[in-house]
C-alpha positions as CSV (number, residue, x, y, z in Angstrom):
1,X,9.7,-19.8,-5.0
2,X,10.9,-20.1,-8.6
3,X,10.4,-16.0,-10.4
4,X,11.1,-17.4,-13.4
5,X,8.2,-18.4,-14.3
6,X,6.3,-15.9,-12.8
7,X,3.8,-14.2,-15.4
8,X,4.2,-10.9,-12.8
9,X,6.8,-8.6,-13.2
10,X,9.1,-8.5,-10.4
11,X,10.9,-5.8,-8.9
12,X,13.7,-5.2,-6.4
13,X,13.3,-3.2,-3.9
14,X,16.6,-3.1,-2.3
15,X,18.5,0.1,-2.1
16,X,20.7,-1.8,-5.2
17,X,17.5,-1.2,-7.7
18,X,17.2,2.6,-8.7
19,X,15.0,2.2,-10.9
20,X,12.4,0.5,-8.5
21,X,10.1,3.9,-8.1
22,X,9.4,3.8,-12.1
23,X,9.6,-0.3,-12.3
24,X,6.7,-0.7,-9.7
25,X,4.4,2.0,-11.4
26,X,4.9,0.4,-15.4
27,X,3.8,-2.2,-13.8
28,X,1.2,-1.6,-11.9
29,X,0.0,0.8,-14.5
30,X,0.8,-1.9,-17.5
31,X,-0.1,-4.7,-15.2
32,X,-2.4,-4.6,-12.1
33,X,0.2,-7.1,-10.2
34,X,3.5,-6.8,-9.2
35,X,5.4,-9.2,-7.6
36,X,7.6,-7.1,-4.1
37,X,11.3,-9.4,-4.2
38,X,12.7,-7.4,-0.9
39,X,16.1,-8.7,0.1
40,X,17.1,-8.1,3.7
41,X,20.3,-8.8,3.7
42,X,20.6,-5.9,1.4
43,X,19.0,-3.2,2.8
44,X,15.5,-4.5,1.8
45,X,12.2,-4.4,4.3
46,X,12.9,-6.6,7.4
47,X,10.6,-9.1,7.9
48,X,10.2,-7.7,11.4
49,X,9.3,-4.9,10.4
50,X,6.8,-6.6,7.2
51,X,5.8,-8.5,9.9
52,X,4.7,-5.1,12.5
53,X,2.7,-4.4,9.9
54,X,0.4,-6.2,9.3
55,X,0.0,-6.6,13.6
56,X,-1.0,-2.7,13.0
57,X,-3.0,-2.9,10.4
58,X,-5.0,-6.1,11.7
59,X,-5.0,-4.0,14.8
60,X,-6.7,-1.0,13.0
61,X,-8.8,-3.2,10.3
62,X,-10.1,-4.7,13.6
63,X,-11.2,-2.3,15.2
64,X,-14.9,0.1,16.3
65,X,-15.5,2.2,13.5
66,X,-16.0,5.2,15.7
67,X,-11.6,4.5,16.7
68,X,-11.7,4.3,13.0
69,X,-12.6,7.2,11.6
70,X,-11.1,9.6,13.7
71,X,-8.4,8.4,11.5
72,X,-11.3,8.9,8.3
73,X,-9.3,10.5,4.3
74,X,-12.4,12.8,5.4
75,X,-10.6,14.0,8.9
76,X,-7.7,14.6,7.0
77,X,-6.0,14.4,10.1
78,X,-3.9,11.5,8.4
79,X,-3.3,13.9,5.9
80,X,-4.7,14.6,2.4
81,X,-6.1,11.6,0.8
82,X,-4.3,9.3,3.9
83,X,-6.2,7.2,6.6
84,X,-9.0,4.7,6.4
85,X,-11.5,4.8,3.8
86,X,-15.0,2.0,5.2
87,X,-16.7,0.0,2.6
88,X,-18.6,1.0,-0.5
89,X,-17.4,4.2,-0.5
90,X,-14.8,4.3,-3.1
91,X,-15.2,4.0,-6.7
92,X,-11.9,2.5,-8.2
93,X,-13.9,3.6,-11.8
94,X,-16.6,5.6,-12.2
95,X,-17.6,5.2,-15.6
96,X,-17.9,2.0,-15.0
97,X,-18.8,0.4,-11.1
98,X,-22.2,0.8,-10.2
99,X,-21.9,-0.3,-7.2
100,X,-19.2,0.7,-5.0
101,X,-16.6,-1.5,-4.2
102,X,-17.2,-3.7,-0.7
103,X,-13.3,-2.9,0.8
104,X,-12.2,-1.5,3.6
105,X,-9.1,0.4,3.0
106,X,-6.2,2.6,4.9
107,X,-3.6,4.6,3.0
108,X,-1.0,5.5,5.7
109,X,0.8,8.9,5.1
110,X,4.6,8.1,5.6
111,X,6.5,10.8,7.9
112,X,9.0,13.3,6.5
113,X,11.8,12.1,7.6
114,X,12.1,8.8,5.9
115,X,10.5,9.8,2.6
116,X,10.7,13.9,2.2
117,X,9.6,16.5,0.2
118,X,10.6,16.8,-2.7
């Protein structure tokens, strides 16, 4: 893929780019989209880990509502502001949105040993 023609920011998330967090926030805030460049050979996310995350995501979203409710954001079992959110609950811009978003959503919490608390 020729990334030089992308009209959105391309952010390298490998450890060789210590500015990645700030770049991701800036790009998401300014453009709303970002292309994440992954370099598994130099410390990026291994392809098998990405594939596994998609498998887990599919498994969760195909689960019955009763299973997903066990880890809902409202239950706080997954941590504050982490977990599953059903369709029709969230409004990203309540001031202008008359109807809630139609998406089903999950926000996982990373273990503290991966991203230590600051």
